[in-house]
N, C-alpha and C positions, 0 to 999 in steps of 0.2 A: 661598633661599625668601623670597616677599614677606611683609612683616610683615602683622599683622592690620589695621593702619591702612591700609596699601596696598590690601588686599583690600577693605575697607569702602568706599573711595573708588572702586574700580573697579565694585563693585556699584551704588554710587550713580550712577556715570556711566552704566552700562548701563541702569538704570531711567529716568534722564532722556532716554536716547536712545530708549528703548521708547515713552515718552510722546509724543516728537515723531513718530516713525514713525506711531504710532496716530493722531494727530491729522491728518498728511497723508494717511493712508488715508481717514479720514472725509471730509476736504475734497474728495479726489479722487473720492470716490463721490458727494457732492453734486453735483458739477460734471458727473460723467459723465453724469448723467440728462438734462440740459439738452444737453449736446455730443452726445450719441448721437440725441436727439430731431431735433436741427438737421440731422445727418448723414442720417438715415433719410428726413427730409422732403425734403432735396435730391435724393435719388436719382432719384425718378419725373420730376422736371423735368428733370435732366440727361440721363436715358436718352431721354426724349420728344424733346428737342432734338436728340440724336443721330440718332434715328430720322427727324424731319422733314427734317433737313439731309441725311441719307443718302438719302431719297427724292428731294429735289430735286436732289442732287448726282450721283445715278446717270445721269441724262440729260447732264449738263453736264461730267461728269469728263473725258471724251475730246475735247471740243470745243477748238479752238484758243483760244477766248476764255475759257476757264475761269479763275477767280481763282487767284492764285498760291498762297493758302493751301490751296486744294484740289488744284491740280495740281503744286505744288511748283516747284523752280528747274530740275527736269531733271537735277540732279546729285544725288550721294550722297556728298560728300566731307567736308563739315564739319557736326558734329553739336553741337547744343546741348542738354545735359542739364539740365532744370530740376528741381532737388532740393529737395523741400519737407520740412523736419524739424521738430522742437520747437525751442521757446526755452529750456526748461530740462531738467535731468536727473532723475536718481532715478527712472527710468521703466524699469528693466531694460535689454532689448536694442531698445527701440522705435527710438532714433534710429540705433544702429549697423547694424540690419537694413536700413534704407532705404539707408545710406550704402553698406553692402556692396554691395547690388544695383546701385547707380550706379558703384562702382568695377568691378564685373565686367563691366558694360556697356562702360564707359570702356575697360577692358583690351582686351576683345574687339575693339572698333573700332579701338584703335591697333595691334593686331597685324594688322589687315586693311589698315593704312596710312591709315586715316582721321584726321582732326584733330577733336579733342574740346575743347569749351568747357563750362564749368559756369556756371549761374545759381542760386545758393543763396538759398532762402527758409528763415530760421531760423538761429539762432546754433549750434546743435549740429552741424548738417551741414556749416556753414562751417569751423567749428573742426576737424573731422575731415578735411575735403577738403583744407584749404589745407596740411596737413602734407605732403601727396604732390603735389598740383595747384595750388599757389598760383598759378604764372603763367598757369594755364588758367582761373581763375575771372575772369569778365568782369563780373560783378555780384552783390551780395550785398544782400538785404533783411531788415532786422531788424523784428519784429514784436513785441518785448518789450513796448512801451508800449501795445500795444492790448489793451484789457480784453475786447472782444467782436467777434469777426470780422464783418465786413459785405461785402456784394458789392463795395463800393467798392474793398477792399484787393486782391481778386481781379482787378478791372478795371484797375487800376494795373499789376499784375504783367503781365497780358496785353497792355497797352499798350506796355509796355517790350520785352516779347519780340517783338511784331509790329513795332516801329519797328527792332529789330535785324535782323529777317528782310528788311524792305523795303530796309534799308541794304546787304543782302547779306552780312551777318556769318556766316550758316550756312544750310544746305539742309535739315536735319531736326532737329525738336525732339521730345525725349521727356521726359514728366513723370513723376516718381518721387514716390510717396507711400506711406502704409500704409492700406490699406482695413481699415475696422472690421467684424469679423465677431461677435466676443462679447468679453466682459471679458478672458478668458484667449487671445484668438485674434486677432492683427492681421496682415493679410497685406501684405507690401511688394509694390507694384505699379508696373509700368512702362507707361505708355500713351503712344503717338505721337500728338501733337497738330498738328504741321506736318510734311508735308502731311497732311490728315485722312485717316484710313483707313477706307474704306466698306466695312463687313462685308456678306457675302452674306446673303440672306433666310434665315431660320431654318426655312422650311417646304419644304426639300429643293430649293432654287434656283428656286421658282416666282416669277414677276415680281411685284414690289411693286405695291400698289394704285396706280392712276394718279389723280392729283389735277390739277386746273387751279388754277393760282396766278394771282393778280394782285396787284401786277405781275408780270412774267414772271420765269423763274427766273435769269436771267443779271442782274437788276436786285435780286432778293432775296438772292442768295448773298453779294455783297460786303458786305452789312450783318449778314447771319445768321453768317457764318463768324467774325468777330471776337467776336461776342457768345457764340457757342457756346464759342470758346476760353476766355473770361472764365468762362463756367459750368463747364467742366471744371476750371478752376484753383480755382474756388470750392467746387466739390464736394470737391477733393483736400485743401483746407485744412480743411474741415468733418471730412472722414474722419479727417485727421491728428489734429484736435483730440480727437475721441471716442476714437482710439486711444491718444493720449497719456495720457488721463485712465484709460483702461481699464488700460494697463500700468503707470501709476503706482500705481493702487489695488492691483493684484496684487503688485508689488514691494514696497510698503510693508507689505502684510499678511505677505508672506514675512518681511520685515525684523523686523516686531513679534514674529512666531513665534520668529525665530531668537534675538532678544533675550530672549524669555522662557525660552528653553532655556539661554542663556548665564547668565542670572540664577539659575536652578535650580542649574547645575553650579558657579558661583561660590559661591553660599550653601552648598552641601554642602561644597566644600573648606574654606570659612572655618569651618564649624562643626566639622569634623573637626580642622583645625588648632588652633582654639581648644581644643577638648576635649584634644588631646594636649599642649598648653601647661598647662593646668590639671593634667592627670594628672601632668605632670613636676614641676610645682611642689609637689604634694602628696607625691610620692615623695621629693623632696628634704627636705621639712619633717619626714616621717615619718623618714627615715634620719637627719637630724641629732638629732631627738629620741632616738632609740635609742642614737646614739653618745654621748650625754650620760649 
């Protein structure tokens, strides 16, 4: 059995850990408000960008002069998985849930005989994926030094992806991230971004509203498609950021509660042990006095 000194040290250590988890919970809560606001503000722009491009691309999708980002390469053999995760841990299953979704997709593709490559954004995802797919990771971007996400970071990622696509390194690119729903709910999401997937109209298949564009569609698309790719990556980064702080706040709240329960149990054991030792000493003193 541990001595009373060991128990006191253990209780003090648990209390110190509880203070740290409580502080991290408060920091995550304060950062979550800003991150959630940024993610929610980016959604309408990204969704409207998708809608505009879908309207323009619906007429050009089947034409022989359609841009490669829209039409694709005509093949479906090499897949690039763009996996966006966090730079830090202590956030529950936030990072591992994104990586798990990417692994499941990669395994399914390889079972079909496809070639899979990884582009990792974020240290945690890279560390998990390299254990199994180290030779298939073609690029890794570390954003630990970034204090506040900006569109330039997403644009840099999009440019690198487009450069690899134009070099013929892959045929299909899928973006993986965690969509923020609430503090306790983050949804791992997979979104194909190359070639662009044009969804059917939501009004029962009715034709979309016709617009006249100046300049013509075939001139606008080569400029809008790379921009849309960067916008979708930026939205994914912002969603990830909000999801990370939500998951971290929940995880640290659970850790603080667990630490409080451990302190209660350890204190109870300490008091019982201390009382037992005092009782034993009193019995020894009384027995010795009676023997005299």
